[in-house]
N, CA, C and O atoms as CSV, one atom per row, in Angstrom:
chain,resi,resn,atom,element,x,y,z
A,1,MET,N,N,0.943,-1.633,0.206
A,1,MET,CA,C,0.215,-0.154,0.152
A,1,MET,C,C,0.709,1.382,-0.055
A,1,MET,O,O,1.325,1.838,0.909
A,2,SER,N,N,0.581,2.001,-0.850
A,2,SER,CA,C,1.412,3.335,-0.892
A,2,SER,C,C,1.067,4.343,0.068
A,2,SER,O,O,-0.037,4.259,0.607
A,3,LYS,N,N,1.978,5.447,0.418
A,3,LYS,CA,C,1.785,6.432,1.677
A,3,LYS,C,C,1.398,7.404,0.980
A,3,LYS,O,O,1.457,7.785,-0.189
A,4,ALA,N,N,0.975,7.734,1.980
A,4,ALA,CA,C,0.223,9.385,1.020
A,4,ALA,C,C,1.066,10.189,1.670
A,4,ALA,O,O,1.420,10.113,2.847
A,5,ILE,N,N,1.589,11.502,0.282
A,5,ILE,CA,C,2.766,12.221,0.318
A,5,ILE,C,C,1.898,13.502,1.511
A,5,ILE,O,O,2.307,13.963,2.577
A,6,ILE,N,N,0.648,13.745,0.784
A,6,ILE,CA,C,0.059,14.635,1.084
A,6,ILE,C,C,-1.379,14.300,1.307
A,6,ILE,O,O,-1.907,13.416,0.632
A,7,GLU,N,N,-2.120,15.039,2.330
A,7,GLU,CA,C,-4.057,14.283,2.324
A,7,GLU,C,C,-4.428,15.680,2.722
A,7,GLU,O,O,-3.718,16.437,3.384
A,8,ILE,N,N,-5.554,15.922,2.271
A,8,ILE,CA,C,-6.272,17.132,2.812
A,8,ILE,C,C,-7.897,16.430,2.612
A,8,ILE,O,O,-8.481,15.795,1.734
A,9,LYS,N,N,-8.213,16.964,3.982
A,9,LYS,CA,C,-9.345,16.681,4.516
A,9,LYS,C,C,-10.408,17.657,5.136
A,9,LYS,O,O,-10.278,18.268,6.197
A,10,ASP,N,N,-11.464,17.691,4.297
A,10,ASP,CA,C,-12.610,18.878,5.055
A,10,ASP,C,C,-11.857,20.019,4.992
A,10,ASP,O,O,-11.718,20.714,5.999
A,11,MET,N,N,-11.305,20.333,3.849
A,11,MET,CA,C,-10.445,21.556,3.802
A,11,MET,C,C,-11.449,22.782,3.010
A,11,MET,O,O,-12.121,22.506,2.016
A,12,THR,N,N,-11.420,24.066,3.591
A,12,THR,CA,C,-12.165,25.061,3.085
A,12,THR,C,C,-11.100,26.379,3.092
A,12,THR,O,O,-10.193,26.711,3.855
A,13,LEU,N,N,-11.705,26.996,1.786
A,13,LEU,CA,C,-10.785,28.377,1.888
A,13,LEU,C,C,-11.651,29.711,1.367
A,13,LEU,O,O,-12.017,30.006,0.230
A,14,VAL,N,N,-11.799,30.271,2.398
A,14,VAL,CA,C,-12.328,31.250,1.952
A,14,VAL,C,C,-11.677,32.871,1.838
A,14,VAL,O,O,-10.896,33.196,2.732
A,15,LEU,N,N,-11.874,33.500,1.158
A,15,LEU,CA,C,-10.929,34.856,0.897
A,15,LEU,C,C,-12.091,35.685,0.772
A,15,LEU,O,O,-13.080,35.241,0.189
A,16,GLY,N,N,-12.080,36.820,1.247
A,16,GLY,CA,C,-12.932,38.160,0.661
A,16,GLY,C,C,-14.448,37.680,0.829
A,16,GLY,O,O,-15.393,38.224,0.258
A,17,GLY,N,N,-14.552,36.543,1.726
A,17,GLY,CA,C,-16.008,36.400,1.982
A,17,GLY,C,C,-16.812,35.490,0.732
A,17,GLY,O,O,-18.022,35.332,0.571
A,18,ARG,N,N,-15.653,34.959,-0.079
A,18,ARG,CA,C,-16.041,33.954,-1.276
A,18,ARG,C,C,-15.378,32.533,-0.957
A,18,ARG,O,O,-14.234,32.386,-0.527
A,19,THR,N,N,-15.975,31.864,-1.142
A,19,THR,CA,C,-15.512,30.462,-0.732
A,19,THR,C,C,-14.849,30.043,-1.893
A,19,THR,O,O,-15.640,29.551,-2.699
A,20,ILE,N,N,-13.507,30.063,-2.329
A,20,ILE,CA,C,-12.174,29.358,-2.952
A,20,ILE,C,C,-12.363,28.115,-3.041
A,20,ILE,O,O,-12.729,27.775,-4.166
A,21,LEU,N,N,-12.230,27.069,-2.096
A,21,LEU,CA,C,-11.508,26.209,-2.022
A,21,LEU,C,C,-12.858,25.047,-1.016
A,21,LEU,O,O,-13.073,25.299,0.170
A,22,ASN,N,N,-13.562,23.927,-1.697
A,22,ASN,CA,C,-14.064,23.230,-0.966
A,22,ASN,C,C,-14.260,21.505,-0.881
A,22,ASN,O,O,-15.294,20.847,-0.988
A,23,ILE,N,N,-13.040,21.120,-0.680
A,23,ILE,CA,C,-12.293,19.759,-0.904
A,23,ILE,C,C,-12.701,18.792,0.586
A,23,ILE,O,O,-12.388,18.993,1.759
A,24,PRO,N,N,-13.515,17.703,-0.046
A,24,PRO,CA,C,-13.953,16.830,1.221
A,24,PRO,C,C,-12.887,16.138,1.365
A,24,PRO,O,O,-12.219,16.435,2.356
A,25,HIS,N,N,-12.396,15.092,0.534
A,25,HIS,CA,C,-10.976,14.616,0.663
A,25,HIS,C,C,-10.222,14.574,-1.097
A,25,HIS,O,O,-10.633,14.435,-2.249
A,26,PHE,N,N,-8.866,14.795,-0.365
A,26,PHE,CA,C,-7.571,14.407,-1.589
A,26,PHE,C,C,-6.493,14.042,-0.792
A,26,PHE,O,O,-6.222,14.553,0.295
A,27,ALA,N,N,-5.711,12.901,-1.500
A,27,ALA,CA,C,-4.568,12.291,-1.015
A,27,ALA,C,C,-3.573,12.273,-2.401
A,27,ALA,O,O,-3.984,12.043,-3.539
A,28,LEU,N,N,-2.817,12.434,-2.198
A,28,LEU,CA,C,-1.518,12.434,-3.451
A,28,LEU,C,C,-0.465,11.372,-2.936
A,28,LEU,O,O,0.535,11.613,-2.259
A,29,LEU,N,N,-0.871,10.233,-3.367
A,29,LEU,CA,C,0.121,9.022,-3.169
A,29,LEU,C,C,1.629,9.048,-3.332
A,29,LEU,O,O,2.074,9.380,-4.431
A,30,GLU,N,N,2.443,8.738,-2.371
A,30,GLU,CA,C,4.206,7.907,-3.344
A,30,GLU,C,C,3.722,7.422,-4.306
A,30,GLU,O,O,2.842,6.563,-4.364
A,31,GLY,N,N,4.496,8.163,-5.470
A,31,GLY,CA,C,4.594,7.227,-7.215
A,31,GLY,C,C,3.419,7.980,-8.196
A,31,GLY,O,O,3.295,7.743,-9.398
A,32,GLN,N,N,2.486,9.053,-7.330
A,32,GLN,CA,C,1.517,9.129,-8.251
A,32,GLN,C,C,1.837,10.533,-8.657
A,32,GLN,O,O,2.339,11.441,-7.995
A,33,SER,N,N,1.350,10.494,-10.139
A,33,SER,CA,C,1.332,11.617,-10.851
A,33,SER,C,C,-0.127,12.044,-11.611
A,33,SER,O,O,-0.831,11.356,-12.350
A,34,ILE,N,N,-0.347,13.720,-11.058
A,34,ILE,CA,C,-1.605,14.287,-11.316
A,34,ILE,C,C,-1.235,15.083,-11.885
A,34,ILE,O,O,-0.054,15.427,-11.941
A,35,SER,N,N,-2.780,15.914,-12.836
A,35,SER,CA,C,-2.685,17.159,-13.508
A,35,SER,C,C,-3.794,17.923,-12.737
A,35,SER,O,O,-4.861,17.507,-12.285
A,36,LEU,N,N,-3.262,19.104,-12.717
A,36,LEU,CA,C,-4.424,20.292,-12.207
A,36,LEU,C,C,-5.145,20.788,-13.053
A,36,LEU,O,O,-4.507,21.824,-13.240
A,37,MET,N,N,-6.038,20.857,-13.756
A,37,MET,CA,C,-6.839,21.449,-14.954
A,37,MET,C,C,-8.402,21.980,-14.374
A,37,MET,O,O,-9.248,21.486,-13.628
A,38,GLY,N,N,-8.286,23.205,-15.119
A,38,GLY,CA,C,-9.683,23.978,-15.064
A,38,GLY,C,C,-9.984,25.193,-15.650
A,38,GLY,O,O,-9.235,25.602,-16.536
A,39,PRO,N,N,-10.854,25.783,-15.347
A,39,PRO,CA,C,-10.921,27.543,-15.985
A,39,PRO,C,C,-9.995,27.982,-15.141
A,39,PRO,O,O,-9.306,27.284,-14.396
A,40,ASN,N,N,-9.966,29.891,-15.331
A,40,ASN,CA,C,-9.658,30.707,-14.508
A,40,ASN,C,C,-10.097,30.629,-13.687
A,40,ASN,O,O,-11.130,29.980,-13.850
A,41,GLY,N,N,-9.941,30.978,-12.528
A,41,GLY,CA,C,-10.844,31.611,-11.424
A,41,GLY,C,C,-11.477,30.043,-10.744
A,41,GLY,O,O,-12.545,30.041,-10.131
A,42,ALA,N,N,-10.965,29.235,-10.875
A,42,ALA,CA,C,-11.556,27.951,-10.362
A,42,ALA,C,C,-10.860,27.632,-8.532
A,42,ALA,O,O,-11.361,27.210,-7.490
A,43,GLY,N,N,-9.489,28.114,-8.950
A,43,GLY,CA,C,-9.026,27.874,-7.441
A,43,GLY,C,C,-7.831,27.051,-7.599
A,43,GLY,O,O,-7.301,26.639,-6.567
A,44,LYS,N,N,-7.338,26.753,-8.704
A,44,LYS,CA,C,-5.773,26.071,-9.240
A,44,LYS,C,C,-4.685,26.823,-8.222
A,44,LYS,O,O,-3.980,26.286,-7.367
A,45,SER,N,N,-4.739,27.737,-8.455
A,45,SER,CA,C,-3.292,28.329,-7.726
A,45,SER,C,C,-3.467,28.329,-5.957
A,45,SER,O,O,-2.644,28.042,-5.088
A,46,SER,N,N,-4.943,28.792,-5.854
A,46,SER,CA,C,-5.032,28.723,-4.356
A,46,SER,C,C,-4.980,27.017,-4.014
A,46,SER,O,O,-4.251,26.563,-3.131
A,47,LEU,N,N,-5.466,26.558,-4.474
A,47,LEU,CA,C,-4.815,24.838,-4.284
A,47,LEU,C,C,-3.547,24.090,-3.987
A,47,LEU,O,O,-3.238,23.037,-3.428
A,48,MET,N,N,-2.825,25.277,-4.721
A,48,MET,CA,C,-1.365,25.171,-4.651
A,48,MET,C,C,-0.637,25.487,-3.672
A,48,MET,O,O,0.254,24.910,-3.047
A,49,LEU,N,N,-1.311,26.851,-3.592
A,49,LEU,CA,C,-0.222,27.731,-2.137
A,49,LEU,C,C,-0.908,26.642,-0.853
A,49,LEU,O,O,-0.052,26.214,-0.079
A,50,VAL,N,N,-2.123,26.255,-0.630
A,50,VAL,CA,C,-2.404,25.927,0.258
A,50,VAL,C,C,-1.613,24.453,0.794
A,50,VAL,O,O,-1.211,24.238,1.938
A,51,MET,N,N,-1.524,23.530,-0.388
A,51,MET,CA,C,-0.675,22.145,-0.745
A,51,MET,C,C,0.679,22.786,-0.277
A,51,MET,O,O,1.040,22.175,0.729
A,52,ALA,N,N,1.480,23.672,-0.572
A,52,ALA,CA,C,2.915,24.138,-0.609
A,52,ALA,C,C,2.857,25.043,0.929
A,52,ALA,O,O,3.772,25.752,1.347
A,53,ALA,N,N,1.816,24.852,1.468
A,53,ALA,CA,C,2.133,25.361,3.303
A,53,ALA,C,C,2.131,27.071,2.560
A,53,ALA,O,O,3.180,27.540,3.004
A,54,LEU,N,N,1.618,27.919,1.876
A,54,LEU,CA,C,2.043,29.400,2.035
A,54,LEU,C,C,0.963,29.989,2.010
A,54,LEU,O,O,1.039,31.163,2.372
A,55,LEU,N,N,-0.218,29.564,1.665
A,55,LEU,CA,C,-1.724,29.907,2.423
A,55,LEU,C,C,-2.364,28.770,3.007
A,55,LEU,O,O,-2.485,27.621,2.582
A,56,GLU,N,N,-2.865,29.474,4.378
A,56,GLU,CA,C,-3.673,28.569,5.283
A,56,GLU,C,C,-5.009,28.435,5.079
A,56,GLU,O,O,-5.941,29.234,5.179
A,57,PRO,N,N,-4.927,27.026,4.708
A,57,PRO,CA,C,-7.004,26.730,4.611
A,57,PRO,C,C,-7.720,27.808,5.715
A,57,PRO,O,O,-7.148,28.493,6.562
A,58,THR,N,N,-8.868,27.738,5.475
A,58,THR,CA,C,-9.924,28.288,6.487
A,58,THR,C,C,-10.238,27.437,7.570
A,58,THR,O,O,-10.236,27.715,8.769
A,59,SER,N,N,-10.567,26.129,6.889
A,59,SER,CA,C,-10.598,24.888,7.728
A,59,SER,C,C,-10.452,23.640,7.056
A,59,SER,O,O,-10.459,23.524,5.830
A,60,GLY,N,N,-10.264,22.329,8.203
A,60,GLY,CA,C,-9.984,21.491,7.348
A,60,GLY,C,C,-8.284,21.422,8.059
A,60,GLY,O,O,-7.509,22.143,8.686
A,61,THR,N,N,-8.342,20.309,7.585
A,61,THR,CA,C,-6.741,19.264,7.798
A,61,THR,C,C,-5.895,19.320,6.602
A,61,THR,O,O,-6.476,19.245,5.520
A,62,VAL,N,N,-4.156,19.483,6.621
A,62,VAL,CA,C,-3.546,19.353,5.863
A,62,VAL,C,C,-2.176,18.535,5.783
A,62,VAL,O,O,-1.043,18.974,5.982
A,63,VAL,N,N,-2.447,17.612,5.540
A,63,VAL,CA,C,-1.315,16.697,6.628
A,63,VAL,C,C,-0.023,15.800,5.260
A,63,VAL,O,O,-0.222,15.178,4.217
A,64,TYR,N,N,0.857,16.081,5.799
A,64,TYR,CA,C,2.463,16.064,4.921
A,64,TYR,C,C,3.103,14.988,5.502
A,64,TYR,O,O,3.667,15.107,6.589
A,65,PHE,N,N,3.065,13.678,4.730
A,65,PHE,CA,C,3.927,12.471,5.066
A,65,PHE,C,C,3.648,11.758,6.398
A,65,PHE,O,O,4.365,11.035,7.091
A,66,GLY,N,N,2.089,12.286,6.573
A,66,GLY,CA,C,1.691,11.553,7.886
A,66,GLY,C,C,1.570,12.955,9.098
A,66,GLY,O,O,0.803,12.615,9.999
A,67,LYS,N,N,1.951,13.939,9.248
A,67,LYS,CA,C,1.792,14.529,9.613
A,67,LYS,C,C,1.167,16.340,9.585
A,67,LYS,O,O,1.640,17.193,8.834
A,68,GLN,N,N,0.216,16.551,10.427
A,68,GLN,CA,C,-0.695,17.317,10.057
A,68,GLN,C,C,0.009,18.869,10.136
A,68,GLN,O,O,0.694,19.141,11.121
A,69,ALA,N,N,-0.164,19.735,9.204
A,69,ALA,CA,C,0.410,20.943,8.996
A,69,ALA,C,C,-0.316,21.573,10.231
A,69,ALA,O,O,-1.148,21.005,10.938
A,70,HIS,N,N,0.329,23.335,10.408
A,70,HIS,CA,C,-0.103,23.860,11.282
A,70,HIS,C,C,-1.106,24.979,11.052
A,70,HIS,O,O,-1.597,25.575,12.011
């Protein structure tokens, strides 16, 4: 079984009173490749900033290699 490199649970991101992200569950497993696609304003960059720990989500958890981010 592959380990999760990053796992997002019940995460929301609200900016300027607008919900930008609402992600019930996402996991990127070791050895897995993904592509992130969507129209302008869909939240792709915001998701990448949260996953890079450069932007703190409004709620939910982000786990890196089994350790929860603060």
